[in-house]
C-alpha positions as CSV (number, residue, x, y, z in Angstrom):
1,M,0.1,0.0,0.0
2,K,1.5,3.5,-1.0
3,R,1.5,6.0,1.9
4,Y,1.5,8.9,-0.2
5,I,-0.9,9.2,-3.1
6,V,0.1,11.4,-6.0
7,T,-2.7,12.9,-7.8
8,L,-1.4,15.6,-10.4
9,T,-3.9,18.4,-11.9
10,E,-4.0,19.1,-15.4
11,Q,-1.8,22.1,-15.1
12,E,0.8,20.3,-13.1
13,R,1.0,17.5,-15.8
14,E,1.5,20.0,-18.3
15,E,4.2,21.9,-16.2
16,L,6.2,18.6,-15.9
17,S,5.7,17.6,-19.5
18,Q,7.1,21.0,-20.7
19,L,10.0,20.6,-18.3
20,I,10.9,17.3,-19.5
21,S,10.4,18.2,-23.3
22,K,12.8,21.3,-22.9
23,G,15.4,19.2,-21.0
24,K,16.8,22.2,-19.4
25,G,17.5,21.9,-15.7
26,A,19.3,19.8,-13.1
27,A,19.4,16.2,-13.9
28,R,17.7,15.7,-10.4
29,K,14.9,17.8,-11.3
30,L,14.0,16.2,-14.5
31,L,14.4,12.6,-12.9
32,H,11.8,13.8,-10.3
33,A,9.4,15.2,-12.8
34,R,9.5,12.0,-14.6
35,I,8.9,9.9,-11.5
36,L,5.9,12.2,-10.6
37,L,4.4,11.6,-14.0
38,K,4.4,8.0,-13.7
39,A,3.4,7.9,-10.2
40,D,0.0,9.8,-11.0
41,S,-2.7,7.7,-9.6
42,R,-4.5,8.0,-13.0
43,V,-1.4,6.4,-14.8
44,G,-1.3,3.4,-12.6
45,W,2.4,2.6,-12.3
46,I,3.5,0.8,-9.3
47,D,6.9,1.9,-7.6
48,Q,8.7,-1.2,-8.5
49,H,8.0,-0.6,-12.3
50,I,8.9,3.1,-12.1
51,A,12.2,2.1,-10.2
52,E,13.0,-0.2,-12.9
53,A,11.9,2.1,-16.0
54,L,14.1,5.0,-14.5
55,E,16.8,3.0,-13.0
56,V,16.4,4.5,-9.3
57,S,15.7,2.9,-6.2
58,V,12.1,2.5,-4.8
59,S,13.1,4.5,-1.7
60,T,13.9,7.5,-4.1
61,I,10.1,7.2,-5.5
62,E,8.7,7.1,-1.9
63,R,10.7,10.2,-1.0
64,V,9.5,12.1,-3.8
65,R,5.9,11.1,-3.2
66,E,6.2,12.3,0.3
67,R,7.5,15.6,-0.4
68,F,4.9,16.1,-3.3
69,V,2.1,15.4,-0.8
70,E,3.3,17.1,2.0
71,E,5.1,20.3,0.6
72,G,3.8,20.5,-2.9
73,L,5.2,20.2,-6.4
74,G,8.3,22.7,-5.9
75,A,9.5,20.6,-2.9
76,A,9.2,17.3,-4.9
77,L,11.1,18.8,-7.9
78,D,13.9,20.3,-5.8
79,R,15.7,17.8,-3.3
80,Q,15.7,18.9,0.0
81,A,18.1,18.0,2.8
82,P,16.6,15.5,5.4
83,K,15.9,17.5,8.9
84,R,18.2,16.0,11.3
85,E,19.0,16.5,15.0
86,Y,21.7,15.5,17.1
87,K,22.0,15.7,21.0
88,R,25.3,16.4,22.7
89,K,26.2,16.2,26.5
90,L,28.4,19.1,27.5
91,N,29.0,20.8,30.7
92,G,29.0,24.7,31.1
93,E,32.6,24.9,30.6
94,Q,32.7,22.7,27.7
95,E,29.6,24.6,26.0
96,A,31.3,27.9,26.7
97,H,34.5,26.6,25.1
98,L,32.6,25.2,22.0
99,I,30.8,28.4,21.6
100,A,33.9,30.2,21.5
101,L,35.4,28.1,18.9
102,V,32.3,28.2,16.7
103,C,32.4,32.1,16.8
104,S,36.2,32.0,15.9
105,P,37.7,32.2,12.7
106,P,38.4,28.9,10.8
107,P,42.1,27.6,10.7
108,A,44.1,28.4,7.7
109,G,43.1,26.4,4.7
110,S,39.7,25.8,5.9
111,G,36.6,27.8,4.8
112,T,34.6,26.9,7.9
113,M,35.2,25.6,11.4
114,D,33.8,22.1,10.5
115,I,32.7,19.5,13.3
116,E,36.0,17.4,13.1
117,T,38.1,20.8,13.6
118,L,35.8,21.7,16.6
119,G,36.5,18.0,17.9
120,S,40.2,18.2,17.6
121,E,40.2,21.7,19.2
122,N,37.9,20.8,21.9
123,G,39.8,18.0,23.4
124,G,38.3,15.0,21.7
125,I,34.5,16.1,22.2
126,G,32.5,15.8,19.2
127,V,33.8,13.8,16.1
128,C,36.9,11.5,16.3
129,G,38.6,9.0,14.0
130,P,38.0,8.5,10.3
131,C,34.6,6.9,10.7
132,G,33.1,10.0,12.2
133,S,31.6,8.3,15.2
134,R,30.6,10.5,18.4
135,N,31.9,10.2,21.8
136,H,31.3,11.8,25.0
137,P,33.3,12.8,27.9
138,P,32.4,11.2,31.3
139,N,30.1,13.3,33.7
140,T,28.5,15.3,31.2
141,Q,25.0,16.9,31.3
142,K,22.5,17.2,28.9
143,N,21.9,20.4,26.8
144,E,20.5,21.7,23.6
145,L,23.5,23.3,22.0
146,K,23.4,22.5,18.2
147,P,26.3,24.5,16.7
148,W,25.9,22.9,13.4
149,L,22.0,24.1,12.7
150,K,21.3,27.1,11.0
151,Q,18.1,29.3,11.2
152,M,16.2,31.4,8.5
153,W,15.7,35.2,9.6
154,C,14.6,38.1,8.1
155,I,17.5,40.7,8.6
156,P,16.8,44.2,7.8
157,P,19.8,46.1,6.2
158,E,21.6,48.6,8.4
159,A,21.7,52.2,7.8
160,N,19.0,52.1,5.1
161,G,16.6,54.7,4.4
162,E,14.5,52.5,2.2
163,F,13.7,50.3,5.0
164,V,13.1,52.9,7.9
165,Y,10.7,55.3,5.8
166,P,7.9,52.8,5.2
167,M,8.5,51.4,8.7
168,E,7.7,55.0,10.1
169,D,5.1,55.6,7.6
170,V,3.3,52.4,8.8
171,L,4.0,53.0,12.4
172,D,2.5,56.7,12.0
173,V,-0.8,55.1,10.4
174,Y,-1.1,52.7,13.5
175,Q,-1.1,55.8,15.7
176,R,-4.1,57.4,14.0
177,P,-7.5,57.5,16.1
178,Y,-10.3,55.4,15.1
179,D,-12.5,57.0,12.3
180,P,-15.4,54.8,11.0
181,R,-15.2,56.9,7.8
182,H,-11.5,56.3,7.4
183,P,-10.9,52.7,8.6
184,I,-7.4,51.2,8.9
185,V,-7.3,47.8,7.5
186,C,-4.3,45.3,7.2
187,M,-4.2,42.9,4.5
188,D,-2.1,39.6,4.0
189,E,-2.6,36.2,2.1
190,L,-1.7,32.7,2.9
191,S,-1.4,29.5,0.9
192,K,-3.1,26.5,2.3
193,Q,-2.6,22.8,1.1
194,L,-5.7,20.7,0.7
195,V,-5.2,17.2,1.8
196,G,-7.8,14.4,1.8
197,E,-8.2,11.2,3.6
198,I,-7.7,7.8,2.1
199,A,-9.4,5.9,5.0
200,Q,-12.5,7.0,7.1
201,P,-11.0,8.5,10.3
202,L,-12.3,6.8,13.7
203,P,-14.1,9.2,15.8
204,L,-13.5,9.8,19.5
205,E,-14.5,7.1,21.8
206,P,-14.3,6.6,25.6
207,G,-10.7,6.0,26.6
208,Q,-9.7,6.5,23.0
209,P,-8.7,9.5,21.0
210,P,-9.7,10.2,17.4
211,R,-7.7,8.1,14.9
212,Y,-6.6,9.0,11.6
213,D,-4.8,6.9,9.0
214,Y,-1.4,7.9,8.0
215,E,-2.3,7.5,4.3
216,Y,-3.7,10.6,2.7
217,S,-3.7,12.1,-0.7
218,R,-2.8,15.8,-1.9
219,Q,-6.0,17.8,-3.5
220,G,-4.5,20.9,-4.8
221,V,-3.8,24.5,-3.0
222,S,-6.2,27.4,-2.1
223,N,-5.3,30.9,-1.5
224,L,-6.7,33.1,1.5
225,F,-6.7,37.0,1.5
226,M,-7.1,38.1,5.0
227,F,-8.2,41.8,5.6
228,F,-8.0,42.9,9.4
229,E,-9.2,46.0,11.1
230,P,-7.3,46.0,14.4
231,L,-8.9,48.9,15.9
232,V,-12.4,47.2,15.9
233,G,-11.5,43.7,16.0
234,Q,-13.2,42.7,12.8
235,R,-11.5,40.4,10.0
236,F,-12.8,39.3,6.7
237,V,-11.2,36.2,4.8
238,K,-11.6,35.4,1.1
239,V,-10.7,32.1,-0.2
240,T,-9.8,31.7,-4.0
241,D,-8.2,29.2,-6.2
242,H,-5.2,31.6,-7.1
243,R,-3.2,34.5,-5.7
244,T,-2.9,36.3,-9.2
245,Q,-3.3,40.4,-9.6
246,I,-6.9,39.5,-10.7
247,D,-7.7,37.6,-7.6
248,W,-6.3,40.3,-5.5
249,A,-8.3,43.0,-7.5
250,Y,-11.5,41.0,-6.7
251,A,-10.6,40.7,-3.0
252,V,-10.1,44.5,-2.7
253,R,-13.4,45.3,-4.6
254,D,-15.3,43.2,-2.1
255,L,-13.2,45.2,0.7
256,V,-14.5,48.4,-0.7
257,E,-18.1,47.5,-1.8
258,V,-19.3,44.9,0.6
259,Y,-17.2,45.1,3.7
260,Y,-17.0,49.1,3.9
261,P,-19.7,50.4,1.7
262,D,-20.0,53.6,3.8
263,A,-16.4,54.6,4.2
264,Q,-15.0,57.7,2.4
265,T,-11.3,56.2,2.2
266,I,-9.8,53.0,3.3
267,T,-6.3,53.1,4.6
268,L,-4.9,49.6,3.5
269,V,-1.7,48.4,4.9
270,M,0.1,45.4,3.2
271,D,3.4,44.0,2.0
272,N,5.0,45.1,-1.2
273,L,4.1,41.9,-3.3
274,N,3.9,42.8,-7.1
275,T,0.5,42.1,-7.1
276,H,-0.5,44.5,-4.4
277,C,-0.7,47.5,-6.2
278,L,-3.5,49.9,-7.6
279,G,-2.5,48.7,-11.1
280,S,-3.9,45.3,-10.6
281,L,-7.4,46.9,-10.6
282,Y,-6.9,48.2,-14.2
283,E,-5.8,44.5,-15.1
284,A,-9.4,43.2,-13.7
285,F,-11.9,46.0,-14.5
286,A,-12.8,48.8,-16.9
287,P,-10.8,52.0,-16.5
288,D,-13.9,53.8,-14.8
289,E,-14.6,50.9,-12.2
290,A,-10.9,50.7,-11.5
291,K,-10.4,54.4,-10.8
292,R,-13.3,54.7,-8.6
293,L,-12.1,51.8,-6.5
294,A,-8.6,53.2,-6.5
295,D,-9.9,56.6,-5.3
296,R,-11.2,54.7,-2.0
297,L,-7.9,53.4,-1.2
298,E,-4.9,54.9,0.7
299,I,-2.0,52.3,0.1
300,H,0.7,52.1,2.8
301,H,3.2,49.2,2.1
302,T,5.4,47.6,4.7
303,P,9.3,47.7,3.9
304,K,11.1,44.6,2.6
305,H,12.2,42.5,5.6
306,G,9.4,44.1,7.6
307,S,6.5,41.7,7.3
308,W,6.4,41.7,11.1
309,L,4.7,45.4,10.8
310,N,1.7,44.1,9.1
311,M,-1.0,42.9,11.7
312,A,-2.8,40.9,9.4
313,E,0.1,38.5,9.5
314,I,-0.4,38.1,13.2
315,E,-4.0,37.5,12.4
316,L,-3.3,34.9,9.8
317,G,-0.7,33.0,12.3
318,I,-4.0,32.6,14.7
319,L,-6.1,31.5,11.9
320,S,-3.6,28.8,11.0
321,G,-3.0,27.6,14.5
322,Q,-7.1,27.7,15.7
323,C,-8.4,26.6,12.0
324,L,-6.1,25.3,9.5
325,D,-3.9,23.0,11.4
326,R,-5.6,19.6,10.3
327,R,-6.4,18.0,7.2
328,I,-8.9,19.8,4.9
329,P,-10.0,18.1,1.7
330,D,-11.6,20.5,-0.6
331,Q,-11.9,24.4,-0.8
332,A,-15.8,24.0,-0.1
333,M,-15.0,22.9,3.3
334,L,-12.1,25.2,3.8
335,T,-14.4,28.0,3.1
336,R,-16.9,26.9,5.7
337,C,-14.3,26.4,8.2
338,V,-12.8,29.8,7.8
339,A,-16.2,31.4,7.7
340,L,-17.2,30.0,10.9
341,W,-13.7,30.8,12.7
342,Q,-14.3,34.7,11.2
343,T,-17.9,34.9,12.6
344,N,-16.8,33.4,16.1
345,R,-13.8,35.8,16.1
346,N,-15.7,38.9,15.0
347,Q,-18.2,38.4,17.6
348,T,-15.6,38.5,20.4
349,Q,-14.2,41.6,18.8
350,V,-10.5,40.5,19.4
351,T,-8.3,43.4,18.7
352,V,-4.6,44.1,18.7
353,D,-3.0,46.6,21.2
354,W,-0.2,48.0,19.1
355,R,2.3,49.9,21.4
356,F,5.6,50.0,19.0
357,T,5.9,53.5,17.7
358,T,8.3,55.6,15.8
359,A,9.8,56.8,18.7
360,D,10.5,53.3,20.1
361,A,12.0,52.4,16.5
362,R,14.6,55.2,16.6
363,I,15.8,53.7,20.1
364,K,15.5,50.2,19.5
365,L,16.3,50.1,16.1
366,K,18.7,52.7,15.6
367,R,21.1,50.7,13.7
368,L,18.6,50.7,10.8
369,Y,18.7,54.5,10.6
370,P,21.7,56.3,8.4
371,S,22.1,59.2,10.4
372,I,21.7,57.8,13.9
373,H,24.0,54.9,12.9
374,E,26.5,57.1,11.7
375,S,26.6,59.2,15.0
């Protein structure tokens, strides 16, 4: 029994076929494209036959299936390094010494301070011998130090006016008093992968939690546009098939005509994605209608690497944790679940008490300001 069922859409099949016909790209990417085409449930190839035809191992096919179902087409085509964790046992003195070594320049002839060098420099703690086995000194204590791990983080550029101006612009918007004629609305979007059950889950029983089969199938991806007015605790979520300029334009039209029909102007805070511009309105509507909608909007973009300034991103995180953190098989169910979550949260009028101001930014983030940074 296959654990991960591959079901390609017509668009995905066409994309993979074009990729193979052009023959341009990494050999591994082309191989994974062939695997997905043959593993498609509508084609009916079993893994053993795919492995023989493409001269790969069955485990490779299983890994491609898993990445496609859990992470999507892009992850299945591009190989990702497996997530691995290692536990070490060091006391405080050894840990401090190892941190100092990690932060020090590598020895001559080395590009980085690798784990073997750390082991030799640290008195045998770490990797020893040509086989790379790990040893631990006696009387050590458990800790969570993992110097070989890296974390992705958005780091704003130092002394950069292109960052601080839109940051201060958004922070000043957040200090405006509430005015129903000029509401302040934050906007962001999120993709949700739809996953269907292969076997019927078993419901909750006395002494037994709900049980789900490990086998499931990918059913495509939907997009969610979030509009959030933090001062009154109202949010509106629109579910769409895609996240193009046209989809954004129709979502904004709903914002203007359905959600805030009586507002004179709507102050819209959002990130600077290329689809988030007034020009998208002209791509979707006639010039007269596009101009009428644009005149009702006052746009403020967050800076690059500054998505944390968008309060709609906070609300999307709550939506993901309270509503989307489960298997949802189709867009109809996704729309119903999001609508119920939106209604319940709007009834409680959960707001955001934003306290970070421009004055705070000039103190805590002074390294980002060219004039303050230089002085």
